[in-house]
Gaussian input, Z-matrix of N, CA and C with variables (Angstrom, degrees):
# hf/3-21g

backbone

0 1
 N
 C     1     B1
 C     2     B2     1     A1
 N     3     B3     2     A2     1     D1
 C     4     B4     3     A3     2     D2
 C     5     B5     4     A4     3     D3
 N     6     B6     5     A5     4     D4
 C     7     B7     6     A6     5     D5
 C     8     B8     7     A7     6     D6
 N     9     B9     8     A8     7     D7
 C    10    B10     9     A9     8     D8
 C    11    B11    10    A10     9     D9
 N    12    B12    11    A11    10    D10
 C    13    B13    12    A12    11    D11
 C    14    B14    13    A13    12    D12
 N    15    B15    14    A14    13    D13
 C    16    B16    15    A15    14    D14
 C    17    B17    16    A16    15    D15
 N    18    B18    17    A17    16    D16
 C    19    B19    18    A18    17    D17
 C    20    B20    19    A19    18    D18
 N    21    B21    20    A20    19    D19
 C    22    B22    21    A21    20    D20
 C    23    B23    22    A22    21    D21
 N    24    B24    23    A23    22    D22
 C    25    B25    24    A24    23    D23
 C    26    B26    25    A25    24    D24
 N    27    B27    26    A26    25    D25
 C    28    B28    27    A27    26    D26
 C    29    B29    28    A28    27    D27
 N    30    B30    29    A29    28    D28
 C    31    B31    30    A30    29    D29
 C    32    B32    31    A31    30    D30
 N    33    B33    32    A32    31    D31
 C    34    B34    33    A33    32    D32
 C    35    B35    34    A34    33    D33
 N    36    B36    35    A35    34    D34
 C    37    B37    36    A36    35    D35
 C    38    B38    37    A37    36    D36
 N    39    B39    38    A38    37    D37
 C    40    B40    39    A39    38    D38
 C    41    B41    40    A40    39    D39
 N    42    B42    41    A41    40    D40
 C    43    B43    42    A42    41    D41
 C    44    B44    43    A43    42    D42
 N    45    B45    44    A44    43    D43
 C    46    B46    45    A45    44    D44
 C    47    B47    46    A46    45    D45
 N    48    B48    47    A47    46    D46
 C    49    B49    48    A48    47    D47
 C    50    B50    49    A49    48    D48
 N    51    B51    50    A50    49    D49
 C    52    B52    51    A51    50    D50
 C    53    B53    52    A52    51    D51
 N    54    B54    53    A53    52    D52
 C    55    B55    54    A54    53    D53
 C    56    B56    55    A55    54    D54
 N    57    B57    56    A56    55    D55
 C    58    B58    57    A57    56    D56
 C    59    B59    58    A58    57    D57
 N    60    B60    59    A59    58    D58
 C    61    B61    60    A60    59    D59
 C    62    B62    61    A61    60    D60
 N    63    B63    62    A62    61    D61
 C    64    B64    63    A63    62    D62
 C    65    B65    64    A64    63    D63
 N    66    B66    65    A65    64    D64
 C    67    B67    66    A66    65    D65
 C    68    B68    67    A67    66    D66
 N    69    B69    68    A68    67    D67
 C    70    B70    69    A69    68    D68
 C    71    B71    70    A70    69    D69
 N    72    B72    71    A71    70    D70
 C    73    B73    72    A72    71    D71
 C    74    B74    73    A73    72    D72
 N    75    B75    74    A74    73    D73
 C    76    B76    75    A75    74    D74
 C    77    B77    76    A76    75    D75
 N    78    B78    77    A77    76    D76
 C    79    B79    78    A78    77    D77
 C    80    B80    79    A79    78    D78
 N    81    B81    80    A80    79    D79
 C    82    B82    81    A81    80    D80
 C    83    B83    82    A82    81    D81
 N    84    B84    83    A83    82    D82
 C    85    B85    84    A84    83    D83
 C    86    B86    85    A85    84    D84
 N    87    B87    86    A86    85    D85
 C    88    B88    87    A87    86    D86
 C    89    B89    88    A88    87    D87
 N    90    B90    89    A89    88    D88
 C    91    B91    90    A90    89    D89
 C    92    B92    91    A91    90    D90
 N    93    B93    92    A92    91    D91
 C    94    B94    93    A93    92    D92
 C    95    B95    94    A94    93    D93
 N    96    B96    95    A95    94    D94
 C    97    B97    96    A96    95    D95
 C    98    B98    97    A97    96    D96
 N    99    B99    98    A98    97    D97
 C   100   B100    99    A99    98    D98
 C   101   B101   100   A100    99    D99
 N   102   B102   101   A101   100   D100
 C   103   B103   102   A102   101   D101
 C   104   B104   103   A103   102   D102
 N   105   B105   104   A104   103   D103
 C   106   B106   105   A105   104   D104
 C   107   B107   106   A106   105   D105
 N   108   B108   107   A107   106   D106
 C   109   B109   108   A108   107   D107
 C   110   B110   109   A109   108   D108
 N   111   B111   110   A110   109   D109
 C   112   B112   111   A111   110   D110
 C   113   B113   112   A112   111   D111
 N   114   B114   113   A113   112   D112
 C   115   B115   114   A114   113   D113
 C   116   B116   115   A115   114   D114
 N   117   B117   116   A116   115   D115
 C   118   B118   117   A117   116   D116
 C   119   B119   118   A118   117   D117
 N   120   B120   119   A119   118   D118
 C   121   B121   120   A120   119   D119
 C   122   B122   121   A121   120   D120
 N   123   B123   122   A122   121   D121
 C   124   B124   123   A123   122   D122
 C   125   B125   124   A124   123   D123
 N   126   B126   125   A125   124   D124
 C   127   B127   126   A126   125   D125
 C   128   B128   127   A127   126   D126
 N   129   B129   128   A128   127   D127
 C   130   B130   129   A129   128   D128
 C   131   B131   130   A130   129   D129
 N   132   B132   131   A131   130   D130
 C   133   B133   132   A132   131   D131
 C   134   B134   133   A133   132   D132
 N   135   B135   134   A134   133   D133
 C   136   B136   135   A135   134   D134
 C   137   B137   136   A136   135   D135
 N   138   B138   137   A137   136   D136
 C   139   B139   138   A138   137   D137
 C   140   B140   139   A139   138   D138
 N   141   B141   140   A140   139   D139
 C   142   B142   141   A141   140   D140
 C   143   B143   142   A142   141   D141
 N   144   B144   143   A143   142   D142
 C   145   B145   144   A144   143   D143
 C   146   B146   145   A145   144   D144
 N   147   B147   146   A146   145   D145
 C   148   B148   147   A147   146   D146
 C   149   B149   148   A148   147   D147
 N   150   B150   149   A149   148   D148
 C   151   B151   150   A150   149   D149
 C   152   B152   151   A151   150   D150
 N   153   B153   152   A152   151   D151
 C   154   B154   153   A153   152   D152
 C   155   B155   154   A154   153   D153
 N   156   B156   155   A155   154   D154
 C   157   B157   156   A156   155   D155
 C   158   B158   157   A157   156   D156
 N   159   B159   158   A158   157   D157
 C   160   B160   159   A159   158   D158
 C   161   B161   160   A160   159   D159
 N   162   B162   161   A161   160   D160
 C   163   B163   162   A162   161   D161
 C   164   B164   163   A163   162   D162
 N   165   B165   164   A164   163   D163
 C   166   B166   165   A165   164   D164
 C   167   B167   166   A166   165   D165
 N   168   B168   167   A167   166   D166
 C   169   B169   168   A168   167   D167
 C   170   B170   169   A169   168   D168
 N   171   B171   170   A170   169   D169
 C   172   B172   171   A171   170   D170
 C   173   B173   172   A172   171   D171
 N   174   B174   173   A173   172   D172
 C   175   B175   174   A174   173   D173
 C   176   B176   175   A175   174   D174
 N   177   B177   176   A176   175   D175
 C   178   B178   177   A177   176   D176
 C   179   B179   178   A178   177   D177
 N   180   B180   179   A179   178   D178
 C   181   B181   180   A180   179   D179
 C   182   B182   181   A181   180   D180
 N   183   B183   182   A182   181   D181
 C   184   B184   183   A183   182   D182
 C   185   B185   184   A184   183   D183
 N   186   B186   185   A185   184   D184
 C   187   B187   186   A186   185   D185
 C   188   B188   187   A187   186   D186
 N   189   B189   188   A188   187   D187
 C   190   B190   189   A189   188   D188
 C   191   B191   190   A190   189   D189
 N   192   B192   191   A191   190   D190
 C   193   B193   192   A192   191   D191
 C   194   B194   193   A193   192   D192
 N   195   B195   194   A194   193   D193
 C   196   B196   195   A195   194   D194
 C   197   B197   196   A196   195   D195
 N   198   B198   197   A197   196   D196
 C   199   B199   198   A198   197   D197
 C   200   B200   199   A199   198   D198
 N   201   B201   200   A200   199   D199
 C   202   B202   201   A201   200   D200
 C   203   B203   202   A202   201   D201
 N   204   B204   203   A203   202   D202
 C   205   B205   204   A204   203   D203
 C   206   B206   205   A205   204   D204
 N   207   B207   206   A206   205   D205
 C   208   B208   207   A207   206   D206
 C   209   B209   208   A208   207   D207
 N   210   B210   209   A209   208   D208
 C   211   B211   210   A210   209   D209
 C   212   B212   211   A211   210   D210
 N   213   B213   212   A212   211   D211
 C   214   B214   213   A213   212   D212
 C   215   B215   214   A214   213   D213
 N   216   B216   215   A215   214   D214
 C   217   B217   216   A216   215   D215
 C   218   B218   217   A217   216   D216
 N   219   B219   218   A218   217   D217
 C   220   B220   219   A219   218   D218
 C   221   B221   220   A220   219   D219
 N   222   B222   221   A221   220   D220
 C   223   B223   222   A222   221   D221
 C   224   B224   223   A223   222   D222
 N   225   B225   224   A224   223   D223
 C   226   B226   225   A225   224   D224
 C   227   B227   226   A226   225   D225
 N   228   B228   227   A227   226   D226
 C   229   B229   228   A228   227   D227
 C   230   B230   229   A229   228   D228
 N   231   B231   230   A230   229   D229
 C   232   B232   231   A231   230   D230
 C   233   B233   232   A232   231   D231
 N   234   B234   233   A233   232   D232
 C   235   B235   234   A234   233   D233
 C   236   B236   235   A235   234   D234
 N   237   B237   236   A236   235   D235
 C   238   B238   237   A237   236   D236
 C   239   B239   238   A238   237   D237
 N   240   B240   239   A239   238   D238
 C   241   B241   240   A240   239   D239
 C   242   B242   241   A241   240   D240
 N   243   B243   242   A242   241   D241
 C   244   B244   243   A243   242   D242
 C   245   B245   244   A244   243   D243
 N   246   B246   245   A245   244   D244
 C   247   B247   246   A246   245   D245
 C   248   B248   247   A247   246   D246
 N   249   B249   248   A248   247   D247
 C   250   B250   249   A249   248   D248
 C   251   B251   250   A250   249   D249
 N   252   B252   251   A251   250   D250
 C   253   B253   252   A252   251   D251
 C   254   B254   253   A253   252   D252
 N   255   B255   254   A254   253   D253
 C   256   B256   255   A255   254   D254
 C   257   B257   256   A256   255   D255
 N   258   B258   257   A257   256   D256
 C   259   B259   258   A258   257   D257
 C   260   B260   259   A259   258   D258
 N   261   B261   260   A260   259   D259
 C   262   B262   261   A261   260   D260
 C   263   B263   262   A262   261   D261
 N   264   B264   263   A263   262   D262
 C   265   B265   264   A264   263   D263
 C   266   B266   265   A265   264   D264

   B1=1.4618
   B2=1.5798
   B3=1.3242
   B4=1.4548
   B5=1.5952
   B6=1.2391
   B7=1.5028
   B8=1.5903
   B9=1.3067
   B10=1.4519
   B11=1.5503
   B12=1.2899
   B13=1.5044
   B14=1.4605
   B15=1.3234
   B16=1.4561
   B17=1.4868
   B18=1.3707
   B19=1.4889
   B20=1.5447
   B21=1.3194
   B22=1.3980
   B23=1.4793
   B24=1.3139
   B25=1.4526
   B26=1.4765
   B27=1.3885
   B28=1.4653
   B29=1.5011
   B30=1.3671
   B31=1.4201
   B32=1.5314
   B33=1.3386
   B34=1.4346
   B35=1.5184
   B36=1.2972
   B37=1.4541
   B38=1.5694
   B39=1.3569
   B40=1.4374
   B41=1.5385
   B42=1.3342
   B43=1.5335
   B44=1.5038
   B45=1.3091
   B46=1.4881
   B47=1.5110
   B48=1.3642
   B49=1.5159
   B50=1.5163
   B51=1.2885
   B52=1.5321
   B53=1.5021
   B54=1.3496
   B55=1.4625
   B56=1.5293
   B57=1.3440
   B58=1.4348
   B59=1.4595
   B60=1.4125
   B61=1.4666
   B62=1.5434
   B63=1.3380
   B64=1.4703
   B65=1.5158
   B66=1.3808
   B67=1.4191
   B68=1.5386
   B69=1.2809
   B70=1.5173
   B71=1.5541
   B72=1.2099
   B73=1.5606
   B74=1.5471
   B75=1.3159
   B76=1.4362
   B77=1.5175
   B78=1.3069
   B79=1.4970
   B80=1.4553
   B81=1.3306
   B82=1.4453
   B83=1.4900
   B84=1.2834
   B85=1.4982
   B86=1.5368
   B87=1.3063
   B88=1.4957
   B89=1.6117
   B90=1.2898
   B91=1.4824
   B92=1.5442
   B93=1.3329
   B94=1.5490
   B95=1.5607
   B96=1.3197
   B97=1.5185
   B98=1.5005
   B99=1.2872
   B100=1.4928
   B101=1.5438
   B102=1.3583
   B103=1.4666
   B104=1.5565
   B105=1.3159
   B106=1.5192
   B107=1.4772
   B108=1.3195
   B109=1.5225
   B110=1.4644
   B111=1.3173
   B112=1.4777
   B113=1.5155
   B114=1.4031
   B115=1.5249
   B116=1.5437
   B117=1.3367
   B118=1.4748
   B119=1.5335
   B120=1.2600
   B121=1.5062
   B122=1.4281
   B123=1.3529
   B124=1.4824
   B125=1.5688
   B126=1.2354
   B127=1.4126
   B128=1.5616
   B129=1.2843
   B130=1.4808
   B131=1.4629
   B132=1.3230
   B133=1.4345
   B134=1.5174
   B135=1.3156
   B136=1.4622
   B137=1.4733
   B138=1.2958
   B139=1.4273
   B140=1.6374
   B141=1.3150
   B142=1.4258
   B143=1.5396
   B144=1.3194
   B145=1.4863
   B146=1.5440
   B147=1.3322
   B148=1.4764
   B149=1.4947
   B150=1.3367
   B151=1.5182
   B152=1.5195
   B153=1.3747
   B154=1.4087
   B155=1.5402
   B156=1.3948
   B157=1.3972
   B158=1.6229
   B159=1.2785
   B160=1.4338
   B161=1.5582
   B162=1.4004
   B163=1.4547
   B164=1.5363
   B165=1.3390
   B166=1.5016
   B167=1.6155
   B168=1.2422
   B169=1.5292
   B170=1.4906
   B171=1.3394
   B172=1.4620
   B173=1.6143
   B174=1.3759
   B175=1.4276
   B176=1.4630
   B177=1.3340
   B178=1.4818
   B179=1.5165
   B180=1.2853
   B181=1.4362
   B182=1.5025
   B183=1.2913
   B184=1.5006
   B185=1.5603
   B186=1.2230
   B187=1.5066
   B188=1.5165
   B189=1.2852
   B190=1.4572
   B191=1.5258
   B192=1.3096
   B193=1.4673
   B194=1.5720
   B195=1.3509
   B196=1.4603
   B197=1.5396
   B198=1.3190
   B199=1.5680
   B200=1.5089
   B201=1.2574
   B202=1.4607
   B203=1.5792
   B204=1.3280
   B205=1.4359
   B206=1.5637
   B207=1.3417
   B208=1.4572
   B209=1.4928
   B210=1.3428
   B211=1.4169
   B212=1.4513
   B213=1.4344
   B214=1.4099
   B215=1.5026
   B216=1.3676
   B217=1.4828
   B218=1.5387
   B219=1.3226
   B220=1.4194
   B221=1.6218
   B222=1.3674
   B223=1.4636
   B224=1.4904
   B225=1.3025
   B226=1.5004
   B227=1.5522
   B228=1.3119
   B229=1.4264
   B230=1.5980
   B231=1.2729
   B232=1.4334
   B233=1.5074
   B234=1.2639
   B235=1.4922
   B236=1.5552
   B237=1.3212
   B238=1.5393
   B239=1.4408
   B240=1.3375
   B241=1.4650
   B242=1.5130
   B243=1.4237
   B244=1.3946
   B245=1.5144
   B246=1.2876
   B247=1.4740
   B248=1.5330
   B249=1.3120
   B250=1.4918
   B251=1.5181
   B252=1.3516
   B253=1.3933
   B254=1.5596
   B255=1.3863
   B256=1.4571
   B257=1.4568
   B258=1.3225
   B259=1.4702
   B260=1.5058
   B261=1.2992
   B262=1.5865
   B263=1.4646
   B264=1.2676
   B265=1.4901
   B266=1.5661
   A1=106.45
   A2=113.69
   A3=121.50
   A4=112.92
   A5=113.51
   A6=118.84
   A7=107.30
   A8=111.95
   A9=122.24
   A10=108.47
   A11=118.70
   A12=121.55
   A13=114.17
   A14=118.98
   A15=124.24
   A16=114.09
   A17=117.10
   A18=121.73
   A19=109.02
   A20=116.27
   A21=119.37
   A22=108.04
   A23=117.03
   A24=124.87
   A25=110.09
   A26=116.50
   A27=120.48
   A28=106.41
   A29=116.77
   A30=122.51
   A31=106.90
   A32=115.78
   A33=118.58
   A34=109.97
   A35=115.89
   A36=118.08
   A37=105.84
   A38=116.18
   A39=121.78
   A40=109.86
   A41=112.19
   A42=115.12
   A43=110.03
   A44=117.16
   A45=125.70
   A46=111.48
   A47=114.46
   A48=119.77
   A49=108.24
   A50=113.61
   A51=117.42
   A52=103.71
   A53=113.28
   A54=123.27
   A55=109.99
   A56=117.08
   A57=124.40
   A58=110.52
   A59=117.72
   A60=121.74
   A61=104.99
   A62=112.65
   A63=121.44
   A64=107.72
   A65=113.49
   A66=117.12
   A67=109.48
   A68=114.58
   A69=123.42
   A70=112.91
   A71=116.87
   A72=122.70
   A73=106.60
   A74=114.36
   A75=122.52
   A76=113.16
   A77=115.76
   A78=119.19
   A79=111.73
   A80=119.40
   A81=126.61
   A82=113.01
   A83=117.73
   A84=121.88
   A85=109.30
   A86=117.46
   A87=120.74
   A88=109.25
   A89=113.63
   A90=118.57
   A91=110.91
   A92=111.27
   A93=113.35
   A94=112.39
   A95=111.23
   A96=117.08
   A97=109.10
   A98=117.61
   A99=119.83
   A100=111.61
   A101=113.36
   A102=118.79
   A103=108.54
   A104=117.77
   A105=119.86
   A106=107.91
   A107=121.84
   A108=123.08
   A109=108.80
   A110=121.27
   A111=123.32
   A112=111.88
   A113=115.35
   A114=116.26
   A115=113.37
   A116=114.16
   A117=119.55
   A118=112.28
   A119=117.51
   A120=121.35
   A121=116.44
   A122=115.72
   A123=117.06
   A124=112.67
   A125=117.88
   A126=123.90
   A127=105.76
   A128=112.75
   A129=121.56
   A130=113.02
   A131=116.48
   A132=124.95
   A133=108.12
   A134=117.54
   A135=124.63
   A136=105.64
   A137=117.41
   A138=125.12
   A139=110.53
   A140=113.79
   A141=116.95
   A142=108.27
   A143=115.24
   A144=120.39
   A145=107.56
   A146=119.40
   A147=118.47
   A148=110.20
   A149=115.10
   A150=120.81
   A151=104.94
   A152=114.57
   A153=121.10
   A154=109.03
   A155=119.31
   A156=121.17
   A157=111.61
   A158=116.61
   A159=120.19
   A160=114.41
   A161=115.25
   A162=119.79
   A163=112.67
   A164=112.63
   A165=116.75
   A166=111.04
   A167=112.61
   A168=118.25
   A169=110.99
   A170=115.00
   A171=120.84
   A172=103.95
   A173=114.82
   A174=119.78
   A175=111.11
   A176=118.06
   A177=120.81
   A178=107.82
   A179=117.83
   A180=126.12
   A181=109.68
   A182=113.46
   A183=121.97
   A184=108.59
   A185=113.88
   A186=120.82
   A187=108.25
   A188=117.94
   A189=120.61
   A190=112.81
   A191=118.21
   A192=124.60
   A193=103.96
   A194=115.48
   A195=122.03
   A196=107.36
   A197=111.78
   A198=117.89
   A199=113.00
   A200=120.27
   A201=121.23
   A202=110.01
   A203=118.11
   A204=119.87
   A205=117.29
   A206=111.79
   A207=115.58
   A208=116.61
   A209=112.44
   A210=117.68
   A211=116.69
   A212=115.56
   A213=123.40
   A214=109.38
   A215=117.56
   A216=122.31
   A217=111.11
   A218=117.10
   A219=120.14
   A220=109.27
   A221=110.99
   A222=114.16
   A223=112.28
   A224=114.78
   A225=120.56
   A226=112.83
   A227=115.45
   A228=120.41
   A229=106.82
   A230=123.21
   A231=122.88
   A232=112.46
   A233=117.60
   A234=122.42
   A235=111.38
   A236=112.81
   A237=118.59
   A238=111.37
   A239=117.89
   A240=124.32
   A241=110.94
   A242=118.21
   A243=121.56
   A244=113.17
   A245=115.84
   A246=121.06
   A247=113.55
   A248=118.90
   A249=122.48
   A250=111.76
   A251=120.25
   A252=124.23
   A253=108.14
   A254=113.82
   A255=119.81
   A256=111.07
   A257=120.82
   A258=124.30
   A259=110.68
   A260=116.85
   A261=123.94
   A262=103.84
   A263=113.37
   A264=122.07
   A265=109.17
   D1=142.64
   D2=175.90
   D3=-103.60
   D4=145.71
   D5=-179.71
   D6=-90.31
   D7=121.85
   D8=179.41
   D9=-125.62
   D10=119.29
   D11=179.07
   D12=53.94
   D13=41.29
   D14=176.98
   D15=67.71
   D16=2.81
   D17=175.11
   D18=-109.52
   D19=152.42
   D20=177.34
   D21=-88.30
   D22=112.04
   D23=-179.44
   D24=-140.52
   D25=138.17
   D26=177.26
   D27=-80.46
   D28=133.01
   D29=-179.61
   D30=-76.83
   D31=123.73
   D32=-176.76
   D33=-102.35
   D34=115.39
   D35=-176.73
   D36=-124.35
   D37=151.31
   D38=173.39
   D39=-107.89
   D40=116.09
   D41=-173.38
   D42=-98.49
   D43=153.02
   D44=-1.40
   D45=-74.04
   D46=154.83
   D47=-176.72
   D48=-147.70
   D49=158.34
   D50=175.20
   D51=-82.07
   D52=140.51
   D53=-179.73
   D54=-134.42
   D55=140.12
   D56=-179.58
   D57=-110.87
   D58=130.72
   D59=168.94
   D60=-116.74
   D61=138.00
   D62=168.99
   D63=-95.44
   D64=124.19
   D65=-177.54
   D66=-117.74
   D67=139.95
   D68=178.39
   D69=-120.36
   D70=124.64
   D71=-171.25
   D72=-141.66
   D73=170.53
   D74=177.89
   D75=-76.08
   D76=-31.78
   D77=176.22
   D78=-154.39
   D79=154.92
   D80=-176.58
   D81=-56.17
   D82=-48.78
   D83=-174.89
   D84=-63.18
   D85=-37.92
   D86=179.62
   D87=-67.23
   D88=-41.81
   D89=177.58
   D90=-62.80
   D91=-42.62
   D92=-179.43
   D93=-63.75
   D94=-36.47
   D95=179.81
   D96=-68.23
   D97=-39.05
   D98=-179.05
   D99=-66.48
   D100=-39.98
   D101=178.44
   D102=-63.17
   D103=-44.77
   D104=176.79
   D105=-60.68
   D106=-47.13
   D107=-178.43
   D108=-56.38
   D109=-39.40
   D110=-171.21
   D111=-83.91
   D112=-51.79
   D113=-172.26
   D114=-99.90
   D115=0.56
   D116=178.51
   D117=51.41
   D118=-119.53
   D119=-175.66
   D120=-98.62
   D121=12.55
   D122=-178.62
   D123=-65.29
   D124=143.44
   D125=-178.37
   D126=-66.05
   D127=133.08
   D128=179.22
   D129=-157.22
   D130=167.60
   D131=176.19
   D132=-126.73
   D133=128.01
   D134=-178.16
   D135=-121.29
   D136=124.06
   D137=-177.63
   D138=-130.33
   D139=143.05
   D140=-179.61
   D141=-74.14
   D142=141.07
   D143=-179.05
   D144=-113.33
   D145=-57.25
   D146=-173.14
   D147=-163.19
   D148=158.67
   D149=168.40
   D150=-117.98
   D151=147.09
   D152=174.27
   D153=-63.00
   D154=156.74
   D155=179.66
   D156=-58.07
   D157=-40.46
   D158=-179.48
   D159=-83.37
   D160=-3.39
   D161=175.70
   D162=78.14
   D163=10.52
   D164=-178.68
   D165=-73.93
   D166=-33.77
   D167=-173.56
   D168=-127.50
   D169=150.47
   D170=178.65
   D171=-129.63
   D172=140.93
   D173=176.37
   D174=-115.94
   D175=140.41
   D176=178.54
   D177=-135.86
   D178=157.84
   D179=174.84
   D180=-104.94
   D181=125.94
   D182=176.45
   D183=-109.16
   D184=117.29
   D185=179.57
   D186=-112.59
   D187=130.88
   D188=173.27
   D189=-158.90
   D190=170.14
   D191=-177.60
   D192=-84.65
   D193=126.64
   D194=170.49
   D195=-109.83
   D196=138.87
   D197=-173.83
   D198=-89.62
   D199=-25.21
   D200=175.75
   D201=-162.60
   D202=179.46
   D203=177.29
   D204=-58.39
   D205=-43.18
   D206=175.17
   D207=-57.59
   D208=-41.03
   D209=176.37
   D210=-63.28
   D211=-41.20
   D212=179.38
   D213=-65.34
   D214=-44.60
   D215=179.64
   D216=-67.39
   D217=-37.38
   D218=-175.95
   D219=-63.38
   D220=-44.79
   D221=-179.48
   D222=-65.20
   D223=-44.13
   D224=171.74
   D225=-47.70
   D226=-60.19
   D227=-172.35
   D228=-68.48
   D229=-32.82
   D230=177.27
   D231=-70.41
   D232=-39.25
   D233=172.52
   D234=-63.04
   D235=-42.47
   D236=-177.84
   D237=-64.48
   D238=-32.69
   D239=-171.56
   D240=-85.96
   D241=-18.98
   D242=-176.93
   D243=-64.71
   D244=136.29
   D245=-174.17
   D246=-65.28
   D247=-21.27
   D248=-177.67
   D249=-88.84
   D250=-6.56
   D251=-174.74
   D252=-112.43
   D253=125.69
   D254=179.34
   D255=-82.32
   D256=-39.31
   D257=-171.36
   D258=-153.10
   D259=144.70
   D260=171.21
   D261=-124.65
   D262=131.86
   D263=172.44
   D264=-121.59

């Protein structure tokens, strides 16, 4: 179950659907390599989101088509576990 608005509700999605992950890494090139390592040649859109004030971190949005809940969760866990990625939201 996922927490939405401080209430316990199951997120209802109709698959396949577009899903967005916000990724935070130390540098853009490392983040791009991590994405390539995880999603390989899947069609996706990567857009710049923000840089930290000190320039130590970069955040980017990754949008792609997920086929089911297992696919969505697998991508999340694989991105989260990648050494080049600091955080996945």
